C-alpha positions, 0 to 999 in steps of 0.5 A: 570561428570568428564573430565578425559582427553583432547587432542587438534589438530590444535586448536587455538594456539595449534598444539598438546597438551594433558592433563590428569585431576584431578577429582576435581580441575585443574589449567591452569597457564601461561603468557598472550597469552600462551593459558590458556583460549583456553584450557577452551574454548576447554572444553566448545566446547565439551559441546556445539559444539562451542566456548564461545569466538569466534562464527566464527567456522573456526577462531578456526582452528590454522593459516595455518592449514586445520582442528581442532580436540578436543577430550575429555574422560569423566566419566559420570554416571559410564560410559566412554564417548568419545566426539570429535568435529572436523572442516575442512575448507569448511566442516560442523563441526562434533560432535561425541559421542563414534564414532557416529556422531550426526545428530543434534547438538541440541541433544548433548546440555545438555548431558555434563552440564557446566558453565563458569565464564569469563571476557567476561560475562561482555557482559551480562551487556554491550551488547544488549538484544540478549546476555541476551536472549541467556543466558536464552536460554542456561540455559533452553536448557541444561535441556529441549530439547523441549525448544531448538527445539521451539527456533530453529523453532521460529527463522526459521519462524521469518526469513521466515516472515521477508523475506516475509515482504521484498518481499511485500515491494520490489514488492509493494504487500501484502497477508494477508493469507500467513502472517497469516500462519507465524503469527500462527506458531510464536504464537504457538512457541512463546507462549511456549517459553514465558511460559518456560522463565517465569517459569524458571525465577520464579525458578531462581531469588531466587537462584540468589539473594541468591548467590549474598547475599553470595558473597557480604555479603548481602550489596545490593539488586539485582533483575532480571526483565523479560521483554516481549511483551507477558505480554501485549497480545497474540502474534497473537494479537500483530502481527496483531496490529503491521502489518503497522509498520512491513510493513514499517520496513520490519521486525517483531517488536514484539515477544519473539525475543525482550524479555529482562532480566533487571539487577537491583541493588537497583531498578536501572540498574546495567549497570549505577548505579553498581560499577565494584565490584558490576557488577562482583559480579552480574555476578558471582552470575548469573553464580553460580545460573546457576550452581545450576539450571542445577544441580537441573534439571539434577541431575549432577554436571556441570563442572565449568570453572573459566577463569581469575577471580583472576585478576578481583576480590578483595581477599575477593570475591575470598575467597568467591568463593573458600569457595563456591567451597569447598562445596561438592555440586561442582564437577570438577573445572577448573581455569585459571590464570597468577600467579601459586603461587597465584592460588596454595595459593588459592586452598590450602585453599580448602580441595580437590585434585588439579593439576597445569598445567603450559603452 
């Protein structure tokens, strides 16, 4: 999987910009605020149809412009693939592959495997369970279309059940039969989601621990612990038990939409007990394990984006990561940094071809 070229039109701070990339290492360097991260985000956009950093789609359009276009040309399984993501104010976003628009964005997910490591990943530790669920879902979805379909359908039914609970409260009424229809659908989709999350983590956790061991030189023990209501009972039983609570709250209080992934170091939450260095190592190990898992599932080297990691890590950890990406198991790599000399010194240690783009 190689991104050969990228062109941006009215994307974030760029009016018009084009790049032709090296098939191994590409370094985007320049001062803060010049748009280095925006280049990486454009590459992310091509894989996922959305920004990694800004969920409000229209805010990715350059100020005072009406649209943006991100255009990428890939070499994928010895074929040329042209992907275009575009958005015009007041209209739906479009994703096209070789000139043909996708009917459903979900059909595109997983076609261009990609992993990003960024300072924004800290949200996985500091934010609520929703952020960690999205991480699990994004990894599984890149190799399992049915899983993504189940998640989309589950969330749709969940919204309908919550709307019904609000309707009951507003109109002082209750209809158990109508609620049962939603309960049964949530149970069907939720059970599949729970099973796939549990199976995924069973395979993923040992890979993550191995990666952490390599980055930290084996000084600490870390773990990921899957937390779900469905370990206690099937979802139908849980929903029936919680009905009085749900009626009072006017939303669904149990289900896989409440799942979490606990991040532990030496048996304690890393959020409270991990140093900054340990937390950074934890997140990088998490993302490198994501890389390993997606590669194992798809048989393709995902594109790897390293956003501003040199500023956030000590030299020893940077050296470990550079050593890891020197391995032939890695494919194309994109690095953003403020210091051109520092970046070049680091990539020179890697016996691969590289290109430096100064913004």
